[in-house]
Phi, psi and omega in degrees: 000135177284166180296323174296319179292324176297316181295319177299317177296317174303316179297316178298318175300312184298314179297322172299325178280324181214103180305338175301331181288328173304312180299313183305316185292337174280354185246359191239162172283167176306150174298127180285159175287120181249005188283142181228146175299146174284157176134181185296317181303309185282336170291319170302316178298327180289324176300314185296328185282352178301120167060032170222161181290161182298320178298319173295318181295315181297320178299313179300311182303316175304313177297323177295315183291335178285322182273340183246097180220130348296157181276097183223164179297320181302320180279318183290332181290342179280348173277135174285165176304320180290329175302317180290321178297328173299334180275354171118001180282144166298162179297325181295316181284334173296317181290323179297319181294316177298318184294316179298316183295320180291325179295321178290314182294329177272002181063020175283337175240118180253089187300325182290342181271349184297328181301339186267358185260157174289158186305313180299325178290320173299319178297320177291322178300309184290323184278004169286333182281135183300130178096346178258114176251194185294318186298311181300315182295317187288323179296321179300314180297324179287304188279327186254328181260356180061031180286137190265351184229050182254145188219092184282076187299342182273356184287124188297318182292323179295319178299311182296325178292316180293318176295322174297312180298327181267005177060040179277140179292327181234152183294133182296148177284170175303317180293321178291327177298314182295317182300312184295326184274355180304318182284356179269002173296143007258033185236034186292334177296313181293323175301321180287324180296318182297315182293326176290321177294321179297323180293313184293322185266340183238308186288309182297314177302327177291322181292320183290326180290318183229093181299343180267011180298000000 
């Protein structure tokens, strides 16, 4: 089965389980390609993307990839914290990037072996690393490992989109997000992708048009 066929099957399942997803699909653009190669480089990029705008993350990332060649743990670990801060990283994220490089070089984290582990085991392995929480691990699992049933319930855009789609008065909590998504197994990754697109195409434009929305 091709990736497009797999997504089609997942969408049919989601609409069958929750008709609101059928409504969402009529309002959004086609789902964008979100696949990234697995490995140190893209896990580091996801760390950079934590809690900053996409534009800021991209600007920092361009400076990092220009300064760190090849982009490997061996090269990055030779940069001091202040060197990384000069590229635009906060002190905290500079420490996180060096911690990740150290975990890989000392073989406490074996990135190549993650493909063979169950989702919960991957989550446990990744979140042992300083600076990698549930969101970062889950985004890596979705985008780089191709896992089909990952649900980043703490993602603010995802919360806003699901709350809007469900006509909730307040943004749902992590616990509410997990509860609402339980029927969407085993395709919660595609559900999240639909909701991110819904946020971009429906929720954000509405907020910009009416800030009190």
